[in-house]
KOLLO-782575 format. One record per residue: residue in three letters; x, y, z of N, C-alpha, C in turn. Coordinates in Angstrom, 3 decimals, padded with zeros to 6 digits, always signed. Example, Ala and Ser with C-alpha at 12.3 -4.5 7.8 and 13.67 -1.06 7.14 Angstrom:
BEGIN
['ala', [+013.190, -005.690, +007.800], [+012.300, -004.500, +007.800], [+013.200, -003.300, +007.800]] ['ser', [+012.850, -002.250, +007.080], [+013.670, -001.060, +007.140], [+012.900, +000.030, +007.870]] 
***
This chain:
BEGIN
['met', [+028.265, +040.914, -019.396], [+026.862, +040.330, -019.919], [+025.661, +040.442, -018.470]] ['lys', [+024.445, +040.796, -018.285], [+024.018, +040.203, -017.539], [+022.708, +038.845, -017.960]] ['arg', [+022.541, +038.245, -016.619], [+022.146, +037.217, -016.887], [+020.802, +037.311, -016.261]] ['leu', [+020.351, +036.358, -016.970], [+018.957, +035.823, -017.107], [+018.231, +035.547, -015.651]] ['thr', [+017.132, +035.866, -015.425], [+016.848, +035.066, -014.310], [+015.639, +033.868, -014.582]] ['pro', [+015.394, +033.186, -013.671], [+014.935, +031.579, -014.262], [+013.386, +032.414, -014.576]] ['phe', [+012.782, +033.533, -013.734], [+011.465, +033.100, -014.697], [+011.457, +034.385, -016.068]] ['ala', [+012.669, +035.540, -016.210], [+012.847, +036.191, -017.455], [+013.671, +034.970, -018.681]] ['phe', [+014.468, +034.001, -017.962], [+014.559, +032.437, -018.980], [+013.616, +031.964, -019.231]] ['ala', [+012.180, +031.586, -018.542], [+011.265, +030.922, -019.172], [+010.473, +031.418, -019.905]] ['phe', [+010.259, +032.605, -019.697], [+009.724, +033.700, -020.369], [+009.507, +032.831, -021.651]] ['phe', [+011.501, +034.189, -021.930], [+012.314, +033.556, -022.995], [+011.779, +032.468, -024.116]] ['leu', [+012.029, +031.455, -022.884], [+012.042, +030.159, -024.055], [+010.601, +029.675, -024.546]] ['ala', [+009.211, +030.696, -023.722], [+007.704, +030.096, -024.087], [+008.009, +031.196, -025.357]] ['ala', [+008.350, +032.445, -025.522], [+008.185, +033.111, -026.716], [+008.717, +032.708, -028.074]] ['ala', [+010.673, +032.121, -027.540], [+010.531, +031.304, -028.965], [+010.173, +030.025, -029.501]] ['ser', [+009.293, +029.386, -028.115], [+008.617, +028.316, -028.539], [+007.337, +028.438, -029.003]] ['ser', [+006.511, +029.005, -028.804], [+005.798, +029.623, -028.978], [+004.923, +029.206, -030.770]] ['ser', [+006.404, +029.593, -031.115], [+005.622, +028.861, -032.794], [+005.554, +027.330, -032.462]] ['leu', [+006.171, +026.590, -031.905], [+005.576, +025.227, -031.815], [+004.271, +024.760, -031.329]] ['val', [+003.453, +025.765, -030.206], [+001.996, +025.153, -030.694], [+001.520, +026.406, -031.092]] ['ala', [+000.224, +025.700, -031.336], [-000.728, +026.405, -031.879], [-001.492, +027.252, -031.474]] ['cys', [-001.309, +028.457, -031.520], [-002.350, +029.574, -031.122], [-004.133, +029.494, -030.411]] ['asp', [-004.459, +029.172, -031.365], [-005.521, +029.218, -031.168], [-006.123, +027.230, -030.249]] ['ser', [-005.367, +026.227, -030.399], [-005.042, +024.829, -029.840], [-006.831, +024.301, -030.854]] ['ala', [-007.162, +024.752, -031.507], [-008.192, +023.853, -032.327], [-008.080, +022.330, -032.310]] ['ser', [-006.602, +022.422, -033.418], [-006.741, +020.772, -033.091], [-006.164, +019.908, -032.544]] ['ala', [-007.131, +019.521, -031.990], [-006.850, +018.191, -031.030], [-005.416, +016.993, -031.020]] ['gly', [-005.172, +016.835, -032.641], [-004.498, +015.375, -032.790], [-002.907, +016.679, -033.205]] ['ser', [-003.324, +018.119, -032.776], [-002.005, +018.718, -033.316], [-001.040, +018.496, -031.669]] ['ser', [+000.060, +017.856, -031.919], [+001.672, +017.280, -030.901], [+002.839, +017.929, -031.076]] ['thr', [+003.562, +018.526, -030.392], [+004.905, +019.271, -029.726], [+005.391, +018.058, -028.778]] ['gln', [+006.745, +017.646, -029.134], [+007.833, +017.443, -028.273], [+008.276, +018.595, -027.580]] ['ala', [+008.627, +018.756, -026.040], [+009.279, +019.934, -025.924], [+010.349, +019.111, -024.923]] ['ser', [+011.259, +019.214, -024.892], [+012.215, +019.115, -023.827], [+011.856, +018.113, -023.833]] ['ser', [+011.636, +017.233, -022.242], [+011.613, +016.359, -021.925], [+009.951, +016.241, -021.686]] ['gly', [+008.944, +017.268, -022.144], [+007.445, +017.079, -021.960], [+006.715, +017.047, -022.665]] ['arg', [+005.563, +016.593, -022.625], [+004.648, +016.851, -024.395], [+003.395, +017.533, -024.403]] ['val', [+003.738, +018.842, -025.284], [+002.735, +019.215, -025.813], [+001.621, +019.042, -026.642]] ['ser', [+000.507, +019.721, -026.393], [-001.300, +018.978, -027.315], [-001.696, +019.697, -027.558]] ['gly', [-002.200, +019.818, -028.538], [-004.057, +020.660, -028.340], [-004.667, +019.779, -027.671]] ['ile', [-005.663, +020.336, -027.366], [-007.331, +019.617, -026.807], [-008.598, +019.881, -026.988]] ['asp', [-009.927, +019.577, -027.412], [-010.906, +020.391, -027.266], [-011.668, +020.226, -026.200]] ['gly', [-012.920, +020.669, -025.901], [-013.616, +021.118, -024.829], [-013.870, +019.296, -024.089]] ['pro', [-014.322, +018.831, -024.649], [-014.796, +017.077, -024.520], [-013.111, +016.319, -023.456]] ['gly', [-012.601, +016.787, -024.638], [-011.568, +015.572, -024.207], [-010.629, +016.476, -022.854]] ['ala', [-010.345, +018.235, -022.598], [-010.377, +018.505, -021.872], [-011.413, +018.257, -019.969]] ['his', [-012.753, +017.992, -020.736], [-013.667, +017.320, -019.236], [-013.535, +016.117, -018.818]] ['ala', [-012.887, +014.902, -020.219], [-012.371, +013.562, -019.440], [-010.939, +013.534, -018.685]] ['leu', [-010.028, +013.853, -019.205], [-008.774, +014.373, -018.725], [-009.017, +014.252, -017.425]] ['val', [-009.712, +015.682, -016.850], [-009.840, +016.460, -015.916], [-010.639, +015.569, -014.649]] ['ala', [-011.589, +014.934, -015.246], [-012.493, +013.485, -014.803], [-011.510, +012.455, -014.503]] ['gln', [-010.398, +012.410, -015.035], [-009.418, +011.549, -014.648], [-008.284, +011.612, -013.797]] ['gly', [-008.222, +013.024, -013.383], [-007.149, +013.510, -012.807], [-006.546, +014.671, -012.800]] ['ala', [-006.416, +014.751, -014.022], [-005.632, +015.678, -014.978], [-005.528, +017.713, -013.705]] ['thr', [-004.695, +017.667, -013.633], [-004.329, +019.238, -012.798], [-005.117, +020.100, -013.894]] ['leu', [-006.150, +021.410, -014.352], [-006.597, +022.162, -014.767], [-005.869, +023.205, -014.752]] ['val', [-005.353, +023.973, -015.344], [-004.222, +025.645, -014.610], [-004.710, +026.633, -015.079]] ['asp', [-005.548, +027.846, -014.984], [-006.050, +029.511, -015.625], [-004.975, +030.105, -015.735]] ['val', [-004.048, +030.338, -016.508], [-003.419, +031.691, -016.096], [-003.942, +032.623, -017.347]] ['arg', [-004.613, +033.389, -016.815], [-005.673, +034.282, -017.217], [-004.882, +035.594, -016.044]] ['thr', [-005.230, +036.312, -015.365], [-005.121, +037.428, -014.670], [-006.214, +037.084, -012.899]] ['pro', [-006.181, +037.334, -011.857], [-006.831, +037.822, -010.714], [-008.492, +038.100, -011.136]] ['gly', [-008.223, +039.359, -012.353], [-009.565, +040.089, -011.910], [-010.118, +038.896, -013.296]] ['glu', [-009.330, +038.654, -014.387], [-010.425, +037.512, -015.389], [-010.983, +036.391, -014.811]] ['trp', [-010.271, +036.021, -013.296], [-010.830, +035.018, -012.738], [-011.457, +034.872, -012.270]] ['gln', [-012.120, +036.201, -011.654], [-013.051, +036.680, -010.471], [-014.040, +036.713, -011.029]] ['ser', [-014.244, +037.417, -012.584], [-015.177, +038.030, -013.351], [-015.859, +035.858, -014.084]] ['gly', [-014.889, +034.460, -014.108], [-015.863, +033.437, -014.036], [-013.877, +032.562, -014.504]] ['his', [-014.319, +031.582, -014.097], [-013.307, +030.679, -014.142], [-013.891, +028.726, -014.236]] ['ile', [-013.591, +027.988, -014.525], [-013.824, +026.538, -014.260], [-013.520, +025.772, -012.833]] ['glu', [-014.403, +025.576, -013.037], [-014.990, +025.063, -011.543], [-013.812, +023.705, -011.369]] ['gly', [-012.836, +023.469, -010.307], [-012.065, +022.954, -010.002], [-010.265, +023.826, -010.576]] ['ala', [-010.040, +024.693, -011.159], [-009.082, +025.032, -012.076], [-008.455, +025.689, -010.514]] ['val', [-007.147, +025.733, -010.893], [-006.383, +027.126, -009.868], [-005.857, +027.801, -010.990]] ['leu', [-005.798, +029.013, -010.287], [-004.927, +029.904, -011.342], [-003.838, +030.457, -010.875]] ['ile', [-002.880, +030.232, -011.970], [-001.776, +031.202, -011.986], [-001.516, +031.593, -013.296]] ['pro', [-001.524, +032.684, -012.977], [-000.902, +033.457, -014.124], [+000.357, +033.756, -014.607]] ['ile', [+000.067, +033.750, -016.114], [+000.799, +033.945, -016.932], [+002.424, +034.373, -016.598]] ['asp', [+002.832, +035.285, -015.869], [+003.907, +036.096, -015.357], [+003.908, +035.538, -014.075]] ['glu', [+003.648, +034.563, -013.816], [+004.118, +034.130, -012.661], [+004.186, +032.713, -012.840]] ['leu', [+003.944, +031.894, -013.557], [+003.370, +030.834, -013.941], [+005.628, +029.884, -013.276]] ['gly', [+006.356, +030.673, -014.193], [+007.751, +030.129, -014.177], [+008.250, +029.978, -012.434]] ['gly', [+007.772, +030.947, -011.924], [+008.147, +030.744, -010.544], [+007.086, +030.015, -009.131]] ['arg', [+006.239, +029.155, -010.366], [+005.258, +028.558, -009.363], [+005.343, +027.237, -009.595]] ['leu', [+005.830, +026.798, -010.597], [+006.377, +025.583, -010.867], [+006.062, +024.556, -009.803]] ['gly', [+006.167, +024.881, -009.292], [+006.188, +023.435, -007.513], [+004.458, +023.231, -007.320]] ['glu', [+003.787, +024.553, -007.650], [+002.352, +023.836, -007.826], [+001.688, +023.199, -008.430]] ['ile', [+002.376, +022.573, -009.714], [+001.550, +021.409, -009.993], [+002.498, +020.654, -009.963]] ['pro', [+001.554, +019.524, -009.783], [+001.994, +017.934, -009.553], [+002.663, +017.771, -011.313]] ['arg', [+003.710, +016.959, -011.219], [+004.431, +016.263, -012.233], [+004.370, +015.391, -012.694]] ['asp', [+003.577, +014.299, -012.087], [+002.767, +013.005, -012.123], [+001.419, +013.179, -012.621]] ['arg', [+001.197, +014.422, -013.337], [-000.209, +014.178, -013.622], [-000.486, +015.284, -015.127]] ['thr', [-001.169, +015.193, -016.027], [-000.937, +015.768, -017.458], [-001.560, +017.300, -016.978]] ['val', [-001.678, +017.912, -017.481], [-001.580, +019.320, -017.128], [-002.607, +019.746, -018.476]] ['val', [-004.033, +020.413, -017.822], [-004.718, +021.213, -018.852], [-004.214, +023.082, -018.806]] ['val', [-004.301, +023.335, -019.502], [-003.977, +025.070, -019.655], [-005.198, +025.266, -020.127]] ['tyr', [-005.809, +027.268, -019.743], [-006.458, +027.921, -020.514], [-006.408, +028.795, -020.371]] ['cys', [-007.120, +029.801, -021.011], [-006.662, +031.323, -021.006], [-008.418, +031.718, -021.659]] ['ala', [-007.909, +033.169, -022.233], [-008.838, +033.945, -022.130], [-009.455, +033.867, -023.786]] ['ser', [-007.765, +033.808, -025.313], [-008.495, +033.270, -026.112], [-007.825, +032.405, -026.790]] ['gly', [-006.451, +031.959, -026.291], [-005.364, +030.908, -026.118], [-003.942, +031.339, -026.627]] ['ala', [-003.755, +032.732, -026.565], [-002.345, +032.631, -026.460], [-001.425, +032.724, -025.393]] ['arg', [-001.927, +032.796, -024.450], [-001.443, +032.946, -022.982], [-001.767, +031.329, -022.937]] ['ser', [-002.573, +030.235, -022.862], [-002.371, +029.126, -022.671], [-001.380, +028.611, -023.512]] ['ala', [-000.933, +028.741, -024.773], [-000.287, +028.622, -025.771], [+001.582, +028.855, -025.127]] ['gln', [+001.801, +029.718, -024.773], [+003.293, +030.198, -024.122], [+002.957, +029.245, -022.568]] ['ala', [+001.797, +029.270, -021.781], [+002.269, +028.400, -020.471], [+002.390, +026.777, -020.570]] ['ala', [+002.244, +026.482, -022.011], [+002.064, +025.179, -022.294], [+003.819, +025.358, -022.590]] ['ala', [+003.736, +025.790, -023.191], [+005.281, +025.742, -024.102], [+006.033, +025.812, -022.990]] ['val', [+006.363, +026.297, -021.576], [+006.639, +026.515, -021.101], [+006.507, +024.983, -019.687]] ['leu', [+005.835, +025.016, -019.957], [+005.594, +023.065, -018.714], [+006.214, +022.525, -019.522]] ['gly', [+006.093, +022.114, -020.975], [+006.516, +021.302, -021.553], [+007.714, +021.284, -021.584]] ['ala', [+008.711, +022.528, -021.040], [+009.714, +022.559, -022.032], [+010.733, +022.051, -019.751]] ['ala', [+009.202, +022.198, -019.431], [+010.380, +022.076, -017.954], [+009.648, +020.505, -017.480]] ['gly', [+009.532, +019.784, -019.129], [+009.059, +018.616, -018.374], [+007.841, +017.590, -018.383]] ['tyr', [+006.991, +018.475, -017.871], [+005.283, +018.341, -018.071], [+004.736, +017.745, -019.036]] ['thr', [+003.492, +016.873, -019.311], [+002.745, +017.067, -020.178], [+001.439, +017.829, -019.974]] ['val', [+001.296, +018.357, -020.837], [+000.476, +019.274, -021.286], [-000.568, +019.551, -022.091]] ['arg', [-001.653, +019.509, -022.311], [-002.839, +019.575, -022.864], [-003.256, +020.969, -023.221]] ['asp', [-003.098, +021.873, -024.303], [-003.811, +023.199, -024.124], [-005.200, +022.853, -024.984]] ['leu', [-005.810, +023.332, -023.677], [-007.055, +023.348, -024.141], [-007.597, +025.276, -025.044]] ['gly', [-006.468, +026.484, -024.368], [-007.020, +027.486, -025.708], [-007.787, +028.527, -024.613]] ['ser', [-008.506, +029.011, -025.402], [-009.837, +029.343, -024.696], [-011.036, +028.936, -024.077]] ['ile', [-010.773, +029.861, -022.655], [-011.855, +029.277, -021.422], [-013.442, +028.993, -022.268]] ['ser', [-013.648, +029.606, -023.247], [-014.722, +028.939, -024.316], [-015.133, +027.861, -024.619]] ['arg', [-013.879, +027.433, -025.175], [-013.966, +025.244, -025.652], [-013.943, +024.563, -024.616]] ['trp', [-014.379, +025.024, -023.585], [-014.820, +024.110, -021.913], [-016.174, +023.760, -022.804]] ['asn', [-016.946, +024.488, -022.309], [-018.760, +024.521, -023.103], [-018.924, +023.994, -024.206]] ['gly', [-017.905, +024.870, -025.072], [-018.172, +025.307, -026.273], [-017.954, +023.955, -027.714]] 
***
């Protein structure tokens, strides 16, 4: 039997856990306990407030999407690189994740929550100002 790499395991875990996290993250009050972390949705004003208080803002889209526009102050960590780059994300701060539609940010939130982070899923980048 072949063993899963750490990234493959994290991706599998995210896929298996994605049903726990709302894909559109529209409900700011929805919350899911994921392993030792905490995952919940957040709206634009709430995300602004958390980032102003020091939360880490992570864009999980592709580099091409990033180049076409991103939220100032965000860190680009594409979803397919997230498992191998967890060390770049501070564990002592809340993490706010976003993508284009909300699907990848939900996967990222599940991976981060399972790794022990406190995560707020903004969903679509359009919700930042909307």
